[in-house]
Backbone bond lengths (Angstrom), bond angles and torsions (degrees), N, CA, C in turn:
res aa  C-N    CA-C-N  psi(-1)  N-CA   C-N-CA  omega(-1)  CA-C   N-CA-C  phi
1 M - - - 1.455 - - 1.533 108.61 -
2 R 1.317 115.87 127.36 1.464 120.46 -172.87 1.531 111.02 -100.96
3 L 1.330 115.50 132.22 1.456 122.46 177.52 1.519 109.88 -118.16
4 L 1.329 116.16 152.22 1.458 121.64 172.21 1.521 107.78 -112.83
5 L 1.328 115.99 125.67 1.461 122.39 176.96 1.524 107.98 -111.09
6 V 1.323 116.77 116.77 1.472 122.12 178.56 1.523 107.08 -110.08
7 E 1.324 116.39 101.27 1.465 122.75 -173.78 1.518 108.94 -151.65
8 D 1.345 116.81 126.30 1.455 119.52 -176.19 1.529 113.64 -92.59
9 E 1.339 118.76 -9.85 1.456 120.53 175.06 1.532 108.09 -80.91
10 E 1.326 116.01 108.54 1.458 120.08 -169.95 1.530 112.99 -60.04
11 R 1.329 117.19 -43.80 1.458 119.47 -178.14 1.529 111.43 -64.11
12 L 1.319 116.10 -42.35 1.460 119.86 178.87 1.521 110.71 -66.79
13 A 1.331 116.61 -43.18 1.463 120.50 179.50 1.528 110.77 -61.31
14 R 1.335 115.93 -42.37 1.462 119.97 179.74 1.521 111.37 -64.96
15 S 1.331 116.37 -43.62 1.455 120.99 -179.44 1.531 111.67 -64.31
16 L 1.338 116.69 -46.18 1.458 120.39 -179.51 1.526 112.06 -65.38
17 S 1.324 116.07 -43.87 1.468 119.27 -178.01 1.522 111.18 -65.38
18 Q 1.327 117.44 -39.26 1.460 120.03 178.38 1.521 110.93 -63.99
19 G 1.330 116.16 -43.55 1.458 119.45 179.55 1.518 112.63 -64.61
20 L 1.321 117.20 -42.99 1.458 120.90 -179.39 1.526 111.72 -68.17
21 R 1.322 116.35 -37.36 1.472 119.02 177.14 1.521 110.96 -65.63
22 A 1.325 116.97 -36.80 1.458 120.70 178.55 1.528 111.12 -63.67
23 E 1.331 116.79 -24.56 1.460 120.61 178.28 1.519 112.30 -89.52
24 G 1.333 116.29 2.46 1.456 119.78 174.03 1.513 115.81 102.96
25 Y 1.332 117.96 -1.07 1.458 119.94 177.07 1.531 110.36 -79.54
26 V 1.316 115.96 150.75 1.460 121.81 167.10 1.522 105.54 -94.76
27 V 1.330 116.96 125.37 1.476 120.40 -172.36 1.526 110.34 -123.15
28 D 1.329 115.66 122.65 1.465 121.68 170.71 1.525 107.47 -98.34
29 V 1.330 116.92 133.25 1.464 121.74 -176.17 1.524 110.19 -115.67
30 V 1.328 116.10 129.97 1.464 122.69 177.73 1.527 107.35 -131.65
31 G 1.334 116.92 140.03 1.459 120.46 -176.43 1.507 115.19 -109.57
32 D 1.329 117.88 17.82 1.461 122.12 -175.24 1.526 108.60 -142.79
33 G 1.344 116.78 140.28 1.448 120.02 -176.82 1.519 114.27 -64.30
34 L 1.333 117.35 -43.02 1.465 120.26 179.45 1.523 111.19 -64.54
35 L 1.346 115.75 -43.44 1.464 119.31 178.02 1.530 110.76 -66.73
36 G 1.343 115.45 -34.94 1.455 119.10 178.08 1.515 111.79 -63.66
37 L 1.320 117.09 -42.15 1.461 121.34 178.01 1.521 110.48 -63.41
38 E 1.319 115.87 -43.70 1.463 120.70 178.97 1.531 110.61 -61.87
39 Q 1.351 116.42 -44.07 1.458 120.80 -179.91 1.527 111.01 -65.50
40 A 1.329 116.99 -40.31 1.463 120.82 179.78 1.526 110.95 -63.08
41 R 1.325 115.82 -38.14 1.470 119.71 178.94 1.517 112.08 -69.06
42 A 1.329 115.94 -34.04 1.459 120.28 -174.66 1.527 113.07 -85.38
43 G 1.344 116.84 -28.00 1.450 120.20 -173.36 1.513 113.17 -97.50
44 D 1.332 114.78 167.29 1.464 122.01 176.88 1.526 106.50 -112.20
45 Y 1.330 116.91 92.55 1.459 121.33 -172.17 1.522 112.08 -106.84
46 A 1.332 114.95 143.17 1.461 120.27 175.59 1.519 110.39 -74.33
47 A 1.339 117.20 -30.31 1.464 122.11 178.49 1.525 109.45 -164.68
48 I 1.337 115.85 161.80 1.458 122.63 177.85 1.521 108.85 -125.44
49 V 1.330 116.25 130.66 1.462 122.15 170.51 1.523 105.50 -101.40
50 L 1.326 116.78 115.39 1.463 122.38 -167.07 1.525 110.81 -123.71
51 D 1.327 115.73 118.40 1.468 119.46 176.00 1.523 109.20 -74.16
52 L 1.325 115.80 153.18 1.461 120.25 179.02 1.523 111.94 -78.91
53 M 1.338 117.21 -53.45 1.458 121.75 -175.37 1.521 110.13 -88.29
54 L 1.326 115.65 100.41 1.458 121.77 -176.98 1.519 110.41 -128.90
55 P 1.330 118.11 147.30 1.463 120.03 172.14 1.525 109.90 -70.48
56 G 1.308 115.87 152.39 1.459 120.40 176.91 1.509 113.32 87.62
57 L 1.330 116.57 -57.67 1.459 122.39 -177.79 1.524 106.90 -158.14
58 N 1.337 117.18 126.78 1.462 117.11 -176.39 1.528 111.67 -75.90
59 G 1.326 115.36 169.21 1.456 120.78 -175.02 1.520 113.89 -61.10
60 F 1.336 117.40 -35.62 1.459 120.36 177.72 1.527 110.73 -57.72
61 R 1.340 115.24 -48.05 1.458 119.76 -175.87 1.538 111.25 -68.73
62 V 1.329 116.63 -36.07 1.475 119.95 176.78 1.525 109.63 -62.50
63 C 1.318 115.33 -46.87 1.463 120.70 -179.13 1.529 111.09 -62.80
64 E 1.324 116.92 -45.35 1.464 120.92 -179.94 1.529 111.20 -61.09
65 A 1.338 116.57 -41.09 1.467 120.25 -179.17 1.524 110.85 -63.07
66 L 1.328 116.85 -42.22 1.469 119.99 179.46 1.521 111.59 -66.01
67 R 1.328 116.30 -39.97 1.472 118.69 -179.56 1.526 111.51 -70.71
68 R 1.333 117.89 -33.77 1.480 120.01 175.67 1.519 110.91 -61.68
69 E 1.329 115.24 -31.03 1.468 120.26 -179.94 1.531 111.48 -88.23
70 A 1.327 115.93 8.92 1.472 122.47 178.42 1.523 112.59 62.51
71 D 1.313 116.31 31.20 1.458 120.66 176.14 1.533 107.95 -82.46
72 P 1.349 118.36 117.17 1.470 120.77 -174.78 1.526 114.32 -88.71
73 V 1.334 118.45 7.27 1.464 120.87 -175.24 1.539 110.51 -53.97
74 P 1.326 118.19 131.99 1.470 120.10 178.05 1.531 110.79 -62.92
75 I 1.322 116.27 135.70 1.472 121.73 -178.56 1.520 109.52 -124.49
76 L 1.329 115.39 124.33 1.464 122.82 172.98 1.521 106.32 -106.77
77 M 1.341 117.18 114.81 1.461 120.58 -176.41 1.520 110.84 -98.95
78 L 1.332 115.85 137.16 1.456 122.82 177.76 1.520 108.35 -97.59
79 T 1.347 116.89 119.83 1.463 121.09 -175.19 1.530 110.95 -115.32
80 A 1.323 115.54 174.04 1.464 121.36 -179.93 1.520 110.60 -72.26
81 K 1.331 115.47 156.83 1.462 121.00 178.42 1.531 110.78 -60.53
82 N 1.331 115.58 131.64 1.468 122.53 177.93 1.529 112.36 57.52
83 G 1.320 116.51 26.49 1.466 119.02 -179.59 1.515 110.91 -92.37
84 E 1.354 116.53 74.56 1.466 119.51 -174.49 1.524 111.96 -64.84
85 Y 1.335 117.31 -31.28 1.462 118.51 177.43 1.529 110.55 -71.01
86 D 1.331 116.17 -37.01 1.468 119.83 175.24 1.525 110.21 -62.43
87 E 1.332 115.65 -41.56 1.460 119.72 -179.16 1.532 110.52 -63.61
88 A 1.324 115.93 -42.40 1.466 119.96 179.26 1.527 110.75 -64.46
89 E 1.344 116.30 -43.41 1.466 118.99 -179.84 1.515 111.55 -67.72
90 A 1.335 116.63 -34.12 1.467 119.96 177.73 1.523 110.15 -58.56
91 L 1.328 116.82 -45.37 1.461 120.39 179.52 1.527 110.77 -69.04
92 D 1.338 117.01 -38.94 1.465 120.55 -179.10 1.525 112.36 -65.43
93 C 1.343 116.72 -32.23 1.470 118.36 -177.27 1.530 112.20 -87.16
94 G 1.345 116.41 -0.30 1.462 118.27 172.39 1.507 116.83 117.81
95 A 1.339 118.38 -0.19 1.463 119.89 177.02 1.533 109.18 -67.30
96 D 1.314 116.32 147.17 1.462 120.74 -179.38 1.525 111.97 -86.21
97 D 1.321 116.46 -26.49 1.458 120.84 179.54 1.517 107.59 -160.13
98 F 1.343 116.23 167.46 1.463 120.77 178.62 1.517 108.82 -140.77
99 L 1.318 115.29 160.88 1.457 122.31 177.87 1.516 107.43 -144.02
100 S 1.322 116.77 127.71 1.466 120.87 -177.99 1.520 111.07 -87.21
101 K 1.331 115.69 137.63 1.462 121.14 175.44 1.520 109.84 -80.75
102 P 1.333 118.64 145.70 1.469 126.75 -7.58 1.523 109.78 -76.19
103 F 1.313 116.78 150.99 1.455 120.30 -176.18 1.529 110.03 -132.68
104 S 1.307 114.71 163.33 1.453 121.63 176.82 1.526 109.26 -84.23
105 Y 1.334 116.10 134.44 1.462 119.76 176.73 1.529 110.56 -60.18
106 V 1.323 116.77 -36.90 1.469 121.31 179.44 1.526 110.39 -60.75
107 V 1.335 116.39 -41.79 1.465 120.36 178.95 1.523 110.36 -68.03
108 L 1.335 117.70 -41.09 1.466 120.30 178.96 1.526 111.16 -58.49
109 T 1.319 116.99 -47.41 1.471 119.07 -178.56 1.528 111.08 -66.96
110 A 1.334 117.23 -34.52 1.466 119.88 177.02 1.531 110.30 -65.54
111 R 1.345 116.34 -41.94 1.474 120.03 178.11 1.532 110.38 -62.91
112 L 1.328 116.12 -40.31 1.464 119.75 178.24 1.524 111.33 -62.19
113 R 1.331 115.93 -45.42 1.472 118.95 179.61 1.531 110.86 -61.28
114 A 1.329 116.15 -38.96 1.465 119.83 178.05 1.528 111.13 -63.70
115 L 1.333 116.69 -42.75 1.470 120.38 177.62 1.523 110.92 -60.89
116 L 1.309 115.71 -43.40 1.457 120.13 -178.16 1.526 111.22 -67.51
117 R 1.337 116.32 -35.94 1.469 118.97 176.13 1.524 110.54 -62.85
118 R 1.322 115.72 -45.05 1.461 119.58 -178.33 1.529 112.11 -65.42
119 S 1.321 115.62 -31.15 1.473 118.92 -179.46 1.521 112.09 -84.55
120 G 1.340 116.27 -4.79 1.464 119.75 177.77 1.505 113.97 83.01
121 T 1.350 118.24 13.60 1.464 119.63 -178.11 1.517 112.47 -114.72
122 A 1.323 117.25 5.89 1.463 118.39 -173.76 1.526 113.64 -75.64
123 R 1.321 118.22 -35.98 1.457 119.84 -175.08 1.518 109.89 -117.20
124 P 1.341 117.17 86.18 1.454 119.67 178.77 1.518 110.09 -66.99
125 P 1.324 117.73 153.26 1.454 120.16 -177.81 1.528 112.27 -66.52
126 V 1.324 114.89 153.73 1.466 120.12 174.01 1.525 108.19 -69.29
127 L 1.316 116.89 134.28 1.463 122.67 -178.57 1.521 109.16 -98.79
128 V 1.330 116.66 132.63 1.465 121.05 -174.33 1.524 109.95 -133.56
129 L 1.318 115.98 135.74 1.464 122.68 170.33 1.519 106.93 -145.29
130 A 1.351 116.00 116.89 1.466 121.58 -175.28 1.532 108.78 54.17
131 D 1.345 118.23 -122.95 1.468 119.99 -179.13 1.524 113.17 -96.39
132 L 1.325 116.46 9.41 1.462 121.74 179.37 1.522 110.17 -94.89
133 R 1.338 116.57 126.52 1.470 122.32 178.55 1.529 108.87 -126.19
134 L 1.323 115.38 134.65 1.462 120.63 179.01 1.525 107.87 -129.41
135 D 1.328 115.51 121.42 1.463 120.97 179.49 1.530 108.08 -107.80
136 P 1.345 118.30 99.71 1.470 120.86 -176.78 1.523 113.51 -62.13
137 A 1.331 117.71 -32.99 1.462 119.88 -178.70 1.521 111.62 -71.41
138 A 1.329 116.73 -42.09 1.471 120.88 -179.63 1.519 111.98 -86.35
139 R 1.351 117.08 -7.93 1.473 122.16 -176.76 1.520 109.17 56.35
140 R 1.327 116.51 48.68 1.451 121.29 -175.49 1.522 110.33 -129.38
141 C 1.320 114.97 134.04 1.464 121.90 177.98 1.521 108.53 -121.77
142 T 1.335 116.56 131.08 1.459 120.67 177.53 1.516 110.56 -132.67
143 V 1.326 114.61 149.44 1.470 122.52 170.42 1.521 105.30 -122.53
144 G 1.332 116.63 113.02 1.448 119.70 -172.83 1.523 109.05 63.32
145 D 1.324 116.57 -126.88 1.464 121.08 179.12 1.530 112.89 -95.65
146 G 1.333 116.86 -0.21 1.460 120.27 -176.19 1.517 113.00 -101.87
147 E 1.339 115.99 142.62 1.461 120.63 178.67 1.520 110.83 -87.87
148 V 1.323 115.57 139.42 1.464 121.91 177.14 1.531 107.11 -109.95
149 R 1.317 116.60 118.51 1.463 120.20 -177.87 1.529 109.75 -83.84
150 L 1.333 114.81 125.77 1.461 121.31 -177.31 1.519 110.29 -124.56
151 T 1.330 115.80 148.28 1.457 120.04 171.13 1.530 108.21 -73.83
152 T 1.328 116.45 169.59 1.462 120.67 -179.13 1.525 111.59 -58.81
153 K 1.324 117.03 -44.94 1.461 120.65 -178.74 1.536 110.93 -69.98
154 E 1.324 117.79 -40.55 1.468 120.17 176.89 1.522 110.47 -59.25
155 F 1.333 115.79 -43.16 1.459 120.34 179.32 1.530 110.20 -60.56
156 G 1.336 116.04 -45.71 1.455 120.27 -179.27 1.524 112.99 -61.97
157 V 1.328 116.78 -42.04 1.476 120.53 179.13 1.527 110.23 -64.42
158 L 1.327 116.45 -45.77 1.468 119.58 -179.72 1.527 110.85 -64.11
159 E 1.331 116.96 -39.79 1.463 120.06 177.58 1.526 110.88 -61.01
160 C 1.316 116.46 -42.38 1.462 121.13 179.27 1.532 111.17 -59.18
161 L 1.330 116.96 -41.89 1.459 121.29 179.57 1.527 111.46 -71.94
162 L 1.336 116.39 -40.46 1.466 120.39 -178.05 1.521 112.97 -68.30
163 R 1.310 116.73 -24.17 1.469 119.16 178.01 1.528 110.96 -73.27
164 R 1.327 116.74 -15.03 1.470 121.03 178.47 1.527 109.31 -134.13
165 P 1.327 117.42 63.30 1.468 120.38 -176.33 1.523 112.01 -61.14
166 D 1.320 114.15 140.70 1.470 122.24 178.05 1.525 112.76 62.42
167 Q 1.338 116.68 22.89 1.457 121.02 174.93 1.523 109.40 -121.71
168 A 1.321 116.02 147.92 1.458 120.19 176.85 1.529 109.05 -76.99
169 V 1.323 115.87 120.48 1.464 121.10 -179.65 1.531 108.45 -108.00
170 P 1.323 118.43 118.11 1.466 120.62 -178.72 1.536 112.48 -61.82
171 K 1.329 115.42 148.17 1.462 120.35 177.19 1.526 111.28 -56.10
172 T 1.328 116.16 -40.53 1.466 119.18 -177.11 1.520 111.91 -63.90
173 E 1.333 117.11 -33.46 1.466 120.19 178.81 1.525 110.61 -70.66
174 I 1.328 116.28 -37.40 1.464 120.22 176.74 1.529 109.26 -64.12
175 L 1.322 115.90 -43.64 1.468 120.78 -179.87 1.527 110.50 -61.15
176 D 1.331 117.42 -44.29 1.462 121.44 -179.29 1.528 111.59 -64.90
177 A 1.340 116.99 -34.39 1.460 121.18 -176.10 1.524 112.60 -78.70
178 V 1.340 117.36 -31.53 1.468 120.82 -169.72 1.522 113.07 -106.89
179 W 1.330 117.76 -32.48 1.466 121.28 179.99 1.518 109.26 -101.90
180 D 1.333 117.24 149.78 1.459 119.23 -179.62 1.518 110.60 -79.54
181 S 1.336 115.11 170.84 1.466 120.21 -173.28 1.523 113.18 -68.13
182 A 1.344 117.57 -13.61 1.467 120.41 179.49 1.526 112.05 -80.11
183 F 1.328 118.11 -10.18 1.466 120.42 -177.90 1.525 110.29 -67.16
184 R 1.330 115.82 128.06 1.465 121.48 -178.63 1.529 111.51 -124.90
185 G 1.323 116.50 18.23 1.460 120.35 -178.18 1.521 112.80 -84.22
186 D 1.317 114.30 -168.31 1.462 122.46 -177.84 1.529 110.19 -79.23
187 V 1.335 116.57 134.72 1.463 120.83 178.05 1.527 111.70 -58.97
188 N 1.328 116.51 -23.02 1.463 120.01 -179.10 1.526 113.40 -70.58
189 I 1.345 117.58 -3.62 1.462 119.99 172.92 1.525 110.16 -58.09
190 V 1.339 116.32 -27.17 1.466 120.40 179.19 1.528 110.06 -59.64
191 E 1.346 117.28 -35.72 1.466 121.20 -178.39 1.531 111.40 -60.63
192 V 1.327 116.40 -35.24 1.465 120.85 -179.57 1.526 110.13 -61.88
193 Y 1.320 116.21 -44.00 1.459 120.51 -178.03 1.527 111.71 -75.59
194 I 1.316 117.28 -32.30 1.469 120.39 175.10 1.532 109.58 -63.18
195 A 1.335 116.84 -43.37 1.465 120.58 179.16 1.526 111.16 -61.74
196 A 1.337 116.24 -42.37 1.467 120.10 179.28 1.526 110.65 -64.71
197 L 1.334 117.46 -41.71 1.457 121.00 178.43 1.522 112.02 -63.49
198 R 1.307 115.79 -41.69 1.474 119.04 178.84 1.524 110.75 -59.55
199 R 1.325 116.97 -43.58 1.473 120.15 179.54 1.524 111.04 -62.37
200 K 1.328 116.24 -45.06 1.461 119.64 -176.85 1.523 111.87 -68.28
201 L 1.324 117.02 -41.70 1.462 119.79 179.09 1.522 111.15 -67.66
202 D 1.320 116.43 -36.47 1.459 120.29 178.44 1.531 110.79 -65.95
203 R 1.344 116.10 -44.28 1.464 119.42 178.62 1.530 111.81 -62.42
204 A 1.352 115.69 -33.11 1.461 119.89 -179.53 1.522 112.66 -80.25
205 G 1.351 116.63 -7.01 1.458 120.52 179.45 1.516 113.82 74.83
206 A 1.314 117.70 29.77 1.464 121.18 -177.76 1.526 111.44 -63.97
207 H 1.328 115.91 140.55 1.462 121.87 178.67 1.527 110.56 -90.86
208 C 1.310 115.60 41.03 1.455 121.57 173.86 1.525 107.11 -152.28
209 L 1.314 116.42 160.64 1.453 119.81 -176.81 1.521 110.56 -143.57
210 I 1.337 114.49 155.68 1.456 121.18 177.28 1.521 108.12 -97.12
211 E 1.326 115.54 114.15 1.461 121.34 -178.54 1.520 110.42 -96.53
212 T 1.313 115.86 146.24 1.464 120.80 173.44 1.518 109.27 -87.99
213 V 1.312 116.79 128.07 1.465 121.75 175.47 1.522 105.99 -106.38
214 R 1.299 116.83 103.53 1.464 122.04 -171.30 1.533 112.08 -57.60
215 G 1.313 113.83 132.95 1.459 120.04 178.78 1.514 114.18 80.78
216 I 1.339 117.37 -3.79 1.472 119.95 -178.37 1.520 110.85 -125.85
217 G 1.334 115.99 -68.85 1.473 118.96 -176.50 1.509 110.85 174.61
218 Y 1.360 116.65 -118.97 1.462 120.30 -172.96 1.527 110.50 -140.67
219 R 1.345 113.93 155.27 1.450 121.28 178.30 1.529 108.39 -132.69
220 L 1.340 116.73 133.21 1.450 120.92 174.67 1.519 107.61 -99.80
221 A 1.312 116.65 120.58 1.462 120.68 -174.20 1.524 110.53 -136.93
222 A 1.335 115.00 155.35 1.466 121.83 175.02 1.533 107.87 -108.54
223 P 1.325 118.73 149.76 1.470 121.06 178.70 1.525 110.61 -55.64
224 G 1.315 114.90 131.30 1.456 119.83 179.15 1.514 114.84 82.07
225 A 1.355 117.28 4.05 1.465 119.87 -178.32 1.527 111.48 -70.23
226 R 1.321 116.00 -30.32 1.471 118.50 -179.60 1.509 108.70 -111.79
């Protein structure tokens, strides 16, 4: 699940993005209101965490622009401490919820989960292929009755493949789905995680395998599926 964080305080942005990524979200971080609006228009986000005081364009104006364009993406706005007028304007300009600084990270993530529930994107369906089950909401992978422990990136790669069973998924699409937009490394990093997944699924005795589709990417298939 991809989130957009628009926050110009570098330390806060770094802390929030690290915490959200540890919980399994893919997080794109932007520190400017104009760039944030551009990124929101270009990306497919489950939710946006939007600071109020931003260079270029403040959070109110970013939110208003998205709502004028009928963009329904849930927006959690970060406002000043005890800024009741800011909070009222945040809701009036189209934000779904607000949080006053300083705030608890635990409360922020709870507010995000509530927004996602209301938007219908909080509990994605369990993905199943043969004896392999992946529960994106619980971050749990099982083969038969046994649990397979995966890192955050391994989970994301497997989820990407399981959402398109028996289809060739390009490496670039996996990279876009699992890594954030700040990643500037080699696309072949995907191969490292595919190799790790193959080992883990093989050890678990899974009745499905990750095939290499030369020149394209990878396919997750079960015996007899084709």
